[in-house]
N, C-alpha and C positions, 0 to 999 in steps of 0.2 A: 569406192563408188557408193556403197551403202551409206557411209558416214556423210558424204557430200549430199546425197539425196535427203537424209534426215535434216541436215542443216538448211537445205533449200525449203523443205516443208515447214520447218520451224520459222524461217524468215517470213514465208507467206502467211503463216498463222498469226504471227505477231503484227505484221502489217495490216491484216484484215481486222484484228481486234483494235489496233490503234486508230484505224479509219472509223470504225463503229463508235469508238470512244469519243473521237473528235466530233462526230455527228451528234452523239449524246450530249456533249458539253454545249454545243450550239442550241440544241433543242431544249436544254435545261435553263439557260440563262438569257437567251436572245429573244427579242420580239421583232416580228416582221410581218409585212403584208403578204398573204398567201397569193401567189400568182393565179390568175384565171378564176378568181372567186368574188369578183366585184368588190374588192376592198376589204375583205375579211382579214382580221389581224390574228396572228398566232402569238400568244403571250409567253410561251415557255413554261416548263414544268414548275420552276420556282415561283413564277408570278401567278400561277393558276392554283396554288395550294390554298384551300379554304382556311382563313385565319380566325382564331377565336377572339373572344371579347377583349382579353388582356393584350392582344397584339394589334387588332384592327380598330379597337375602340367600339363604342356602342352603348347600349343600355342594359342594365340588369335590374329586374324587379322581383320581389318576393311577395306572394299573396297568401294570406291566411284563409283557409277554407272552412266553410260550414255548409250543412245540407240546405239546399234550396227548397222552396215550396213545391216546385214541380218535379223534384227528384223522384225517380222511380225505384229508389232503394233506401233503406234505413241504415245501411252500412257506409260510414263516411269514407273508409279506406277504398271500398269499391267505387264509390262516387268520384273520389279524387283520381283514381286510375282512369275512369271513363272521361273525366274532364281533361286530363293530360293528353289523352288520345285526340280529343276534339280540338284542344288548343293547337295541337300539331297541324291539324287541318286548317284552322283559322289563320295561324301565324305562318306556319311552314309553307302554305300555298303562296304567300306573298314574299316571305323572307326565308329562302330555302336553307340558310345557314343558321337559323334560330335553333336554340337548344331549350327544350322544356323538360324539366325533371322534377320528381318529388323531392321534398326536403323535410326531414323529420316525419312526424306522424300526421300533420295537418297543414302542410305548406307546399306551395308550388313555386319553383324558381324558373324564371324565363330570362334567357340571355339572347340578345339580338345584336350581332356584330354589324359594324359599318352602317349604322343607322344615324342619319343626320337630324331627322325630325322625330324626337321621342314622343311628342304629344300624340302622334298618329297611333303609335303602339298603345299608349296609355288609354286613349279613347276607345280603341278597338277592343281592348281587353276589359277595361274598367266600366264600360257602358254597354253591357249585353242587351240585345233586343229580342225578347222572346217572340215566337211566332205562334199564333192561334188560328184555327180554322173552325168556323161555325156554319150552321145551316140557315140561321136567320141573322139579320143584322143586329149587332150587339147582343147576340144570344149566347148560350152556353157553349163553351169550347168542346169540340169533339176531337181535335188534334192539338197537342201542345209541343213545345220544343223537345221534351224528353222522348217523343216518338220519332224523332228524326235522327238518322244515322250519318248522313252526309249531304252536303250541298255543294254544287260546283257549277261553273259557267258552261253554257252550251249554245250552239247556234243551230236553230231549227226553224223551218218554215220562213227562211229569209230574215230571221230576227235573232238577236241575242237575248238570252234569258237564263234562268237558273233551273237546274234539275235538282229535285228534292228526292232523296232516297230515304225510305222509312225503315225503322227497326221491324223485327218480326211482329211485335205487338202493335206498332204503328201501322204496319201493313194491313193488319186485320181491321183496325179502327178506320183507316182511310177507305178500305173496301166497303165497309158498312156505311161510312159517311157518303161516299159517292152513290151508293145504292139508294139511300134515302133521298139524296138530291135529285137523282134521275127520276124518281117516282113522285117528286114534289115540285119545288120551285126551280129545279135545275140550276141552282146557283149556290156556290160555296164562297163565303166571305173569309178573307184572309187579313189578319191584323198583325202588324209589326209593333209590338209593345202591348200594353194592357188594352183589353177590348173596349174601344170607345170610338166615336165618330172620327176624331182627328187621327186615329191610328189605323183607320181602314186603308190597307195597302193595295189590295187587288181583289178582283172577283173572278172566279172560275165558272165557266159555263159547263155544266156536266149533264150530258144526255144519256149516259150509260154507266154502269158500274165499272170501276177500275180495280183490277185485282193484281196488277203487276208490282205494286209496292213502290212505284215511282211516278212522278209527275213533272211536267215541264211548265214553267210559268214565265210569261213575257209581258210586255206592256199591252199587247193585244191591239195596239193602234199603230198602223204602219206610218202614219204621219208624225207620230211622237215615239218612235221606236227607241229602245234602250241602246246605248253604246256598250262596248265591251266593259268600259270602266264602270258604267252604271250597274251592269249585271254582276260584276265582281264585287262591288260595294254591297249590293243586296245579299249576295251569297255569304260574304263575311259577316254581315249583320245577323243573318239567320243562324249561321253556325255558332256565333257568339251567344245566341239565345238558347242553345241546346245544352249548356253546361249543367251538370248535375249538382253543382255546388255554388254557393255564393262566394265571390272573390273580393276580399277586403285587402286593399293595398297596405302592406306592412313596411316595405322598404324599397327604395328605388335609388339607383346610382347611375350616373352618366360617366362613362370612362372615356377620357380624351384619346383620340387616335394618335395624338402626338406622343403620349407616354408609351403607347405600344410600339410605334415606329422607332422611337429612341431605343427601347429595350431590344427590339429585333436587330437594329443596327449594331449595337454593342455585342450581341450574341454572334452575329455573322463575323464581325471583326475578331472576336475572341476565338471562334471556331477556325477561322483561316490561319491565325497565328498558331493555334494548337496543332493543326494539321501540318503546317510547315515544320514545326519542331518534331513531330512524329516522323516525318519523312527524313529529317536529318539524323535522328537517333537510329532509325532503321538502317540507314546507309552506314553509319559509324559502327554499328554492331554486326551487320550481316553483309556488307558490301553489295555485290550485284544482286543478291537475293533481296536486299532492302529496296532496290529499284523496282523489282518485280512486285514486292508487297505494296509499295506506294502506288504503282499502276493499278493493282487490284483494288486498292482503297478508293481510288478515283472512280472506278467502275461501280463500286459499292455506293458511293454518294449519288451518282447519277441514277442508279436504280431506286435508291431511297426517295429522291425527289419525284421520280416517275410515279411510284406507288402512292406517295402522299397526296398527289393531285388526282390520281386515277381512282382511288377508293372513295366513293361518294360520302361515306359517313365519317371520314377522318377530318378532324378540324384541328389545326395546329395551334397550340397554346404554349405558354411559358413552361408548364410542366411537361408538355409534349416535347419541347426542345431539350429538356433534361433527359427524357427518354432516348432521344436521338444521340446525345452526347454519350450516354451510358452504353448504348449499343455499339457506337464506334469504338469505345474503349474495349468492349468485349471482343469485337472483331480483331483489333490489334493484338489483344491478349491471345486469341486463338492462333494468330500467325506466329507470335513469339513461341508458343508451345511447340508448334511444328518445327520451327527452325532450331530450337534448342534440342529437340529430340534428334534432329539431323546432325547437329554438332556432336552430340554424345556418340552417335553411331560412327561418325567419321573419326572421332578421337580414338575409338576402340580399334581402329585399323581397317575399317571397311572403306571401299572406294565410294565416290560420290553417288553413282547410280543406286547402289545398294543402300547407302546411308540415307538417301532421300526416300527410297521406297519404305525402309523400316521406320524412318522418322514419321511419315504420314500414318503408317500403320499403328505406331505406338501413341500418336497424338489423337487418333480418332475418338477413342472412348472418353478421355478427359474432356475434349471439346464437346462431344455429343452429350455427355452427362450434365455438364454445367449449363449448356444451352437449353436442354430439355427442361431442367429445373426452372430456369428463368422464364421459359415459355409458359409453363404451368402457373407460375406466380403471376405473370402478366394477364393470363386468362381469368384468374381469380380476382385480381384487382379490377379488371374491366367489368366483370359481372357484378361485383359487390360494391365497387367504389363509387364515389360521387363523380360529377362531370369533370373536375380538374384531374382527379386520379385516373379516370378513364382516358383522358388525353395523354397522360404519361404512359399508361399501360399499352395503348394501341400503337404508339410510335415505338415503344420498346419491343413490342411483339414483332412488328414489321422489321425492325433493325436486327433482331436476333436471328430471325429466319434468313435474312439476307447475309448476315455474317457467317452463318453455317454454309450457305451456298458459296460465299467467297472463299472461305478457308478450305472446305472439303472438295470443292469442284474447280473453281477458277485457279486457285493457287496450285493445285495438283497439275493442271494443264500447263500453267506457266513454267513450273519447274521441269516438267517433262520436255517442253519445247526448248528449255535453256540448256539441258544437259548435253546435247550434241555439240555445243560450242565450248563446254568446259565440263569434262567428266573426271578430271584428275587434280586440278589445281584448287586446293581448298583455300589458298591465300586470297583469291579473288572474292571469296565469301567470308573472309575474316575468320575462318575456322582455325582452331588451335592445331598445333603439330600432332601428328598421329603417334600413338604410343606403340612402340615396336614390341612384339612378344619377346620376353626374356627366357633364354634356355636355362633350364634348371641343371645345376651341376651336382653330381653325387659326391658327397663328402664322407669319407670313412671316419668313423669315430675312433679316437685313439684308445689303445689297450692300456688299461690302468692296472698295475700290480697291486694286490692287496696284501696286507701283512698276514703272514701265516698261510698264504694260499699260493697256488701255482699260477704264474702269470699267463699260462697257456689255457687256463680253464675258460 
């Protein structure tokens, strides 16, 4: 009765996991319209993964940096770091998949996947528009772009406009500027570009001192109110004028989306063929355990696709695909270690339940040590590496963590659920014959007579 109950529980467990796996496969590769959501489409895990420049196509530009006239620091390295941060606000606000990184000691690399109009990016980055605020028309600037920390679109007083946040130093300057304006003409002139009549952008009416370090600017005319697109363009213009360095275009490349899609197609085909061969080899070597390992590997791939699309900062590149392939190899390697330890235990004469228990126990530390070493290596590569190396490191890191989960948790449960169906027959697992203990026989040494001696001595 107890054995039948264990079999029944195992069947229910396998059926439940199989159903969840089938749902996972559908959610991974299928796209469909979500019911009761007014036509919203679900694209699947695989289609929702953010692709890098080499797979999705796009533009890649490199700028050489030098200190600008309005820079608030004399340290070029510090100015470049601040500019990278502000470029992330300028470009990342409109292109969330863009990657902006330092390159060398004085360069900035910008990669924007899936962009069809590269001129928009070039113009946005290459033609920054500084912002100045003055108390008098065409007067001396009291606020410049270096005093601004962030600019974004907002909707206030029934109008779209831009909110300008100032740095700590800019906050003090703006407070003093508004105080003088409130006690004088009550007008602050704002210029986009060099201070001149043609670059006068807006005028603020200021009746009291503003100490909050932020201000909202709109058209001020309800009959000619800004649209959201107008406000967004102004915010990007202003942010591009806050760079602490001058950006000189050094290199630009447009990557065809066709090349990336072809590369991705061949990688998918190669991966599918490789997985099929792995399934066949696992079955030939380990029999029914090979089926369990293949089942676990499918779950591994579903989880990998889920985390690749769920983690916002992950962007899949060709080096990232290499990291996935390597992590799959290590996952299979961990499974092989477990099964080989089980074979050794079974060959020594132990029954399958004890052989499997000892096999997992003996395989734990080899798997744990090798995977922890790889995790540390991945973290170092991600922290110190370039963008392409980071893509490899992050996918390898995700894959290694999942492989440990698959080998040390999922496979342990699968083998535990399997044993009620086969706890004695090693042939179904393609295990070798057990070695029977050999009884030692006591052999008496012959008595040898020696010359000149007594044979009974």
